[in-house]
C-alpha positions in Angstrom: -0.1 0.2 -0.3 1.6 3.3 -0.7 0.3 7.0 0.5 0.3 10.3 -0.2 -0.2 13.6 1.0 -3.1 16.1 0.5 -1.2 19.2 0.1 -2.3 23.1 1.7 -3.6 24.2 -1.5 -6.4 26.2 -0.2 -7.2 28.5 2.6 -5.2 30.0 5.0 -2.7 27.5 4.6 -1.9 28.1 1.4 1.4 29.5 1.4 4.2 29.2 -1.5 6.4 28.5 2.8 3.5 25.2 3.4 3.2 24.1 -0.2 7.8 23.6 -0.6 7.8 21.7 3.0 5.1 19.4 2.6 6.0 18.4 -0.5 9.3 18.5 0.8 8.7 16.8 4.1 6.1 14.5 2.3 9.1 13.2 -0.2 11.5 12.6 2.6 9.5 10.6 5.3 8.6 8.4 1.5 5.0 9.1 0.7 4.3 7.8 -2.7 2.2 11.6 -4.0 0.8 14.6 -2.8 -2.5 15.5 -4.0 -3.9 18.8 -4.7 -7.2 19.6 -5.3 -9.6 22.2 -7.9 -11.4 25.3 -7.5 -11.2 28.5 -10.1 -13.8 30.7 -9.2 -16.3 29.6 -6.0 -19.9 31.6 -5.8 -20.1 34.3 -3.0 -24.0 32.9 -3.5 -24.2 29.3 -3.4 -27.0 27.7 -4.3 -25.7 23.6 -5.9 -25.8 21.9 -2.2 -22.2 20.0 -1.7 -22.5 16.9 -2.0 -22.0 15.9 1.9 -23.7 15.5 5.3 -23.8 19.1 5.6 -24.7 20.1 2.5 -22.5 23.7 2.7 -18.9 24.0 0.7 -16.1 25.1 3.3 -14.2 26.8 1.9 -15.3 30.6 1.8 -15.1 32.3 -2.1 -12.8 35.0 -0.6 -10.9 32.5 0.3 -7.2 31.6 -1.3 -7.2 28.4 -4.0 -4.5 28.1 -5.7 -4.8 26.8 -9.0 -3.7 23.1 -9.2 -0.9 22.7 -12.3 0.7 25.8 -10.9 1.2 24.5 -7.4 2.4 21.5 -8.5 4.5 22.9 -11.4 6.5 24.7 -8.0 6.1 21.5 -6.4 8.3 19.4 -9.0 10.7 21.5 -9.2 11.8 21.3 -5.2 10.7 17.1 -5.4 13.2 14.2 -7.2 11.1 11.2 -6.6 6.8 11.8 -5.3 4.0 11.3 -7.7 2.1 14.3 -8.8 -2.0 14.8 -8.6 -5.1 16.1 -8.3 -7.7 15.2 -6.7 -9.9 16.0 -8.9 -9.2 18.5 -11.9 -12.8 19.6 -12.7 -13.0 19.2 -16.5 -14.8 22.4 -17.7 -13.1 24.7 -16.4 -10.1 24.0 -19.0 -9.8 24.3 -22.4 -9.2 20.2 -23.5 -6.0 21.3 -25.8 -4.8 23.7 -22.8 -5.0 21.3 -20.3 -3.3 18.2 -22.2 -0.9 20.7 -23.4 -0.6 21.8 -19.4 -0.7 17.9 -18.6 1.9 16.5 -21.0 4.5 20.1 -20.4 4.1 18.6 -16.4 4.7 15.1 -16.6 7.5 16.2 -19.4 8.8 18.6 -16.5 8.6 16.4 -13.1 10.1 13.3 -15.0 7.1 11.4 -15.9 5.3 11.9 -12.9 1.9 13.0 -13.5 -1.4 11.9 -11.9 -4.5 13.2 -13.1 -7.7 12.3 -11.7 -10.7 14.0 -12.7 -13.8 14.3 -12.8 -17.2 16.1 -14.2 -17.5 19.2 -11.1 -20.7 19.7 -8.9 -20.8 23.4 -8.6 -23.4 24.7 -10.9 -22.7 28.7 -10.4 -18.2 27.3 -10.9 -19.4 25.6 -14.0 -21.0 28.6 -16.0 -18.7 30.6 -15.5 -16.6 28.7 -18.3 -19.1 28.5 -20.7 -20.0 24.4 -20.3 -24.0 23.9 -19.3 -25.1 22.0 -17.0 -26.8 19.4 -17.3 -24.0 18.3 -20.0 -21.1 18.3 -18.3 -20.3 15.1 -18.5 -21.1 14.7 -22.4 -18.6 17.1 -22.6 -16.1 16.1 -20.4 -16.3 12.2 -22.1 -15.6 14.6 -25.7 -12.7 15.7 -23.6 -11.4 13.6 -22.6 -11.3 11.8 -25.6 -9.6 15.1 -27.6 -6.8 14.9 -24.6 -5.5 11.5 -25.6 -5.2 12.9 -29.2 -3.4 16.1 -28.1 -1.0 13.4 -26.0 -0.9 9.7 -28.8 -1.3 11.4 -31.9 2.4 13.5 -33.1 -0.9 15.3 -35.8 -3.3 15.9 -33.5 -7.0 15.9 -34.6 -10.7 15.8 -33.1 -14.5 16.7 -34.7 -17.0 16.4 -32.3 -19.5 18.4 -30.5 -18.2 20.7 -28.4 -15.1 20.4 -30.0 -13.2 20.5 -33.2 -9.2 21.0 -34.6 -7.4 19.4 -37.2 -4.0 18.5 -37.9 -1.9 20.3 -34.5 0.6 19.8 -33.2 0.7 19.7 -29.5 4.6 19.4 -28.3 5.4 17.8 -26.3 4.5 15.5 -25.5 4.0 13.5 -22.2 6.7 11.8 -20.2 4.7 8.5 -19.2 3.5 7.2 -23.0 0.9 7.1 -24.5 -0.1 9.7 -21.0 -0.5 9.6 -18.0 -2.8 7.9 -16.4 -6.2 9.2 -15.6 -7.9 8.8 -12.4 -11.7 9.1 -12.9 -13.4 10.0 -10.1 -17.1 10.5 -9.2 -19.9 8.4 -6.7 -22.9 6.8 -10.2 -23.6 5.0 -13.4 -22.0 8.1 -15.2 -18.9 8.0 -13.5 -17.8 4.0 -13.5 -18.4 4.4 -17.1 -16.3 6.3 -18.0 -13.9 4.9 -15.8 -14.1 1.6 -18.2 -14.1 4.1 -20.6 -11.2 6.2 -21.0 -9.8 5.6 -17.4 -6.3 3.4 -15.7 -8.4 3.9 -12.4 -10.6 5.0 -9.8 -10.4 7.8 -7.4 -13.3 7.8 -5.0 -14.1 10.2 -2.4 -14.7 9.9 1.8 -15.8 6.1 0.1 -16.3 3.4 4.0 -14.5 0.5 2.9 -18.2 -1.0 1.7 -19.5 1.7 -0.4 -16.2 1.7 -1.8 -16.3 -2.0 -2.2 -20.3 -1.8 -4.7 -18.0 0.8 -5.7 -15.5 -2.0 -7.8 -18.2 -3.6 -8.1 -20.0 -1.5 -10.6 -17.1 -0.1 -11.7 -16.5 -4.7 -12.7 -19.4 -4.6 -14.2 -19.1 -1.5 -16.6 -15.8 -2.6 -17.9 -17.7 -6.2 -19.0 -20.4 -4.0 -20.4 -17.1 -2.7 -22.9 -16.0 -5.6 -22.9 -12.9 -4.7 -21.1 -11.1 -7.2 -18.3 -10.8 -3.8 -16.2 -7.9 -5.4 -14.2 -5.1 -3.3 -15.1 -7.9 -0.9 -12.8 -5.8 1.2 -10.4 -8.0 1.9 -7.7 -7.7 4.8 -4.7 -9.7 6.8 -2.3 -9.7 10.2 -0.9 -10.2 9.8 3.3 -9.7 11.7 6.6 -10.8 12.4 9.9 -11.4 16.4 11.0 -10.0 18.1 13.8 -10.3 17.6 17.4 -11.5 20.1 19.6 -10.8 19.5 22.4 -13.9 20.5 24.0 -17.4 20.9 22.7 -18.1 23.0 19.9 -20.0 25.8 20.2 -23.3 26.4 18.3 -22.0 26.6 15.2 -23.4 30.2 13.8 -22.1 31.3 10.2 -22.1 30.0 7.1 -19.4 28.2 6.3 -18.1 25.4 9.5 -15.1 25.4 11.2 -11.9 24.2 9.0 -11.0 20.7 8.9 -7.7 19.4 9.0 -5.8 17.8 6.3 -4.6 14.2 7.0 -2.8 12.3 4.1 -4.1 10.8 0.7 -2.9 7.5 -0.3 -2.7 5.4 -2.8 -2.6 1.5 -2.5 -0.2 -1.3 -3.7 0.6 -1.2 -7.2 -1.0 -4.9 -7.4 -4.2 -4.9 -9.7 -7.6 -4.9 -8.2 -9.6 -8.8 -9.2 -13.3 -8.1 -9.5 -14.7 -8.6 -5.7 -11.6 -6.9 -4.3 -10.4 -4.1 -3.2 -7.4 -3.3 -4.9 -5.5 -0.1 -6.0 -4.7 2.9 -4.4 -5.7 4.9 -1.3 -5.8 7.9 -0.6 -7.1 9.5 2.7 -7.5 13.1 3.0 -9.6 15.2 5.8 -13.4 14.1 6.9 -16.1 14.1 4.4 -16.7 17.7 3.9 -13.1 18.6 2.8 -13.2 20.0 -1.2 
């Protein structure tokens, strides 16, 4: 089992000094990977409920939230071994050609250390900032993943679809990892499981208890079987964690956002592959279910 650490990429701890210290310490102590989360433009008036017990997103829109790939580029410059992951990139936040180029450059310059955790997102107000129709974000993201793979794998990249069209373009450098960095697809429903089977090198769950994770793995294998894919090459990961412990019972909550939680770990399990009905793959430990 390999463990990774979630970097301080949001809130008051999201400083250059903290980012560099946590990343270098994670590498020094033998962690396999470090991860960052992704939000770009948080609304001051949030109408979309956050998928957690509270329904409230824990990070205020006026709080710092580092752009994830910029943060990982800084981390790449001061580390040599630790892998660089996202938990997860929200695909509708970025045009797929620009995203493919940025990820390929990061993988190229880091010596092939990138893990691309990717999902479709949940926050309507943020996704619509980028002109992506919220109800079509799944189809948009599926097409984006296909376009990104073309940019990574083909010398002369081309794509024609509903949302994107480009013909005979060069997108270099290519990623150091061939044919592209591992894609861990995030999500918790049937569409996400189908996306794993169709595009993914792994499945990245968030806050799933062991029983729920086992059921999600079984659903992923069902989708693989539908497509004629064994799925035994997939990696399975989960982000989890715990809340900060208060020495005394906290007073009644009287503000919009809950108190911050301590980030603990993100992790991935062994490189041995999961078998149908099993729960091998990668594990991630972060903070409690109200984390972004």
